[in-house]
C-alpha positions as CSV (number, residue, x, y, z in Angstrom):
1,X,-44.0,-67.3,138.2
2,X,-43.2,-70.1,140.7
3,X,-39.9,-69.9,142.4
4,X,-38.7,-73.0,144.3
5,X,-35.5,-73.2,146.4
6,X,-34.4,-76.5,147.9
7,X,-31.2,-77.6,149.6
8,X,-29.8,-81.1,150.2
9,X,-26.8,-82.0,152.4
10,X,-24.6,-84.8,151.0
11,X,-22.1,-86.7,153.1
12,X,-19.7,-86.8,150.2
13,X,-17.3,-84.3,148.6
14,X,-18.5,-81.9,145.9
15,X,-16.7,-83.8,143.1
16,X,-18.7,-87.0,143.9
17,X,-22.0,-85.2,143.7
18,X,-20.8,-83.3,140.7
19,X,-20.1,-86.6,139.0
20,X,-23.9,-87.0,138.6
21,X,-24.2,-83.7,136.6
22,X,-23.2,-85.2,133.3
23,X,-25.7,-86.2,130.6
24,X,-25.0,-90.0,131.0
25,X,-25.7,-90.0,134.7
26,X,-28.5,-87.4,135.2
27,X,-31.3,-89.9,134.2
28,X,-30.4,-92.0,137.3
29,X,-31.7,-89.3,139.6
30,X,-33.3,-86.6,137.6
31,X,-36.8,-87.3,136.3
32,X,-36.6,-91.0,137.3
33,X,-40.4,-91.4,137.8
34,X,-40.8,-90.6,134.1
35,X,-38.1,-93.0,133.0
36,X,-36.3,-90.1,131.4
37,X,-33.6,-90.1,128.8
38,X,-31.4,-87.2,127.7
39,X,-30.7,-86.3,124.1
40,X,-27.7,-84.0,123.9
41,X,-26.8,-81.8,121.0
42,X,-23.9,-83.3,119.0
43,X,-23.9,-86.2,121.4
44,X,-21.8,-84.3,123.8
45,X,-20.5,-86.2,126.9
46,X,-20.5,-83.1,129.1
47,X,-22.6,-80.1,129.4
48,X,-21.4,-76.7,128.1
49,X,-22.9,-73.3,127.8
50,X,-25.1,-73.0,124.7
51,X,-25.7,-76.7,124.4
52,X,-29.2,-77.9,123.7
53,X,-30.6,-80.7,125.9
54,X,-33.8,-82.6,125.3
55,X,-35.3,-84.6,128.2
56,X,-37.9,-87.1,127.2
57,X,-39.9,-89.6,129.1
58,X,-43.3,-91.0,130.0
59,X,-45.5,-89.8,132.9
60,X,-48.6,-92.0,133.3
61,X,-49.3,-92.9,129.7
62,X,-48.3,-89.5,128.3
63,X,-45.0,-88.7,126.6
64,X,-43.5,-85.6,128.2
65,X,-40.5,-83.7,127.0
66,X,-38.7,-80.5,127.6
67,X,-35.9,-78.7,125.7
68,X,-33.4,-76.8,127.6
69,X,-30.4,-74.6,126.7
70,X,-27.5,-74.7,129.1
71,X,-26.9,-71.1,130.4
72,X,-24.2,-71.8,133.0
73,X,-21.9,-74.8,133.6
74,X,-18.9,-75.4,135.8
75,X,-17.9,-79.0,136.3
76,X,-18.8,-80.3,139.8
77,X,-20.0,-76.8,140.8
78,X,-22.9,-75.5,138.7
79,X,-25.5,-76.5,136.1
80,X,-28.2,-74.1,134.9
81,X,-30.6,-74.3,132.0
82,X,-33.5,-72.5,130.6
83,X,-36.3,-74.8,129.3
84,X,-39.7,-75.0,127.6
85,X,-41.8,-78.1,127.5
86,X,-44.3,-79.3,125.0
87,X,-47.2,-77.7,127.0
88,X,-45.7,-74.2,126.9
89,X,-44.3,-74.3,130.5
90,X,-41.1,-72.4,130.5
91,X,-38.5,-71.5,133.1
92,X,-35.1,-72.2,134.6
93,X,-33.5,-74.8,136.7
94,X,-30.1,-74.6,138.4
95,X,-28.1,-76.8,140.8
96,X,-25.1,-75.3,142.6
97,X,-22.8,-77.6,144.6
98,X,-20.7,-76.2,147.4
99,X,-18.1,-78.0,149.5
100,X,-18.9,-77.9,153.2
101,X,-16.2,-79.6,155.4
102,X,-15.9,-83.2,154.2
103,X,-19.4,-83.1,152.7
104,X,-21.3,-80.9,150.2
105,X,-24.5,-79.0,149.7
106,X,-26.6,-78.8,146.6
107,X,-28.7,-75.7,146.2
108,X,-31.5,-76.2,143.6
109,X,-33.6,-73.4,142.0
110,X,-36.6,-74.3,140.0
111,X,-38.5,-71.3,138.4
112,X,-41.2,-71.8,135.9
113,X,-44.4,-70.2,134.5
114,X,-47.5,-72.0,133.4
115,X,-49.2,-70.5,130.3
116,X,-52.6,-68.8,130.5
117,X,-54.8,-67.8,133.4
118,X,-56.0,-71.3,134.0
119,X,-52.4,-72.5,134.1
120,X,-51.5,-70.0,136.7
121,X,-54.5,-71.0,138.8
122,X,-53.7,-74.7,138.4
123,X,-50.2,-74.0,139.4
124,X,-51.2,-72.2,142.6
125,X,-53.7,-74.8,143.6
126,X,-52.0,-78.0,142.6
127,X,-48.9,-78.0,140.4
128,X,-46.5,-76.2,142.7
129,X,-46.9,-78.8,145.4
130,X,-46.2,-81.6,142.9
131,X,-43.1,-79.9,141.6
132,X,-41.7,-79.4,145.1
133,X,-42.3,-83.0,145.9
134,X,-40.7,-84.2,142.6
135,X,-37.7,-81.9,143.1
136,X,-37.2,-83.3,146.7
137,X,-37.4,-86.9,145.4
138,X,-34.8,-86.1,142.7
139,X,-32.4,-84.5,145.2
140,X,-32.9,-87.4,147.6
141,X,-31.9,-89.8,144.8
142,X,-28.9,-87.6,143.9
143,X,-27.9,-87.7,147.6
144,X,-28.1,-91.5,147.8
145,X,-26.1,-92.0,144.6
146,X,-23.4,-89.5,145.7
147,X,-23.1,-91.2,149.1
148,X,-22.9,-94.6,147.4
149,X,-26.3,-95.8,148.7
150,X,-28.2,-95.7,145.4
């Protein structure tokens, strides 16, 4: 299982960063390269524990999607979901926001497992590096939006 931990410092209070952890705003920074859209169970305007989330988009010429279930949520503090995608990759992602002086820090955890032996080999050789790069880009976009530069 791949376990990725990243951190981004944001020159804005926690509530400004946390404002981008709602279904309507996450596509601005999360999964942007795949032109993602979020489909939320019951059309909810805010995350809540137990809520199903479907993230759909296009990567190259392929449609990609994942279905997640929110396992932890505190407004402007924490979002965590467990997910599985159409290719059998499953795992967990979480973002925890902490206030640090006048700014904030977002701690991201991304844990996933590729199916099969070849998937595990592919992950060790290639995929993990691509996932880290994607997660860093997503967090950088989040930082820019929260700081009013996006």
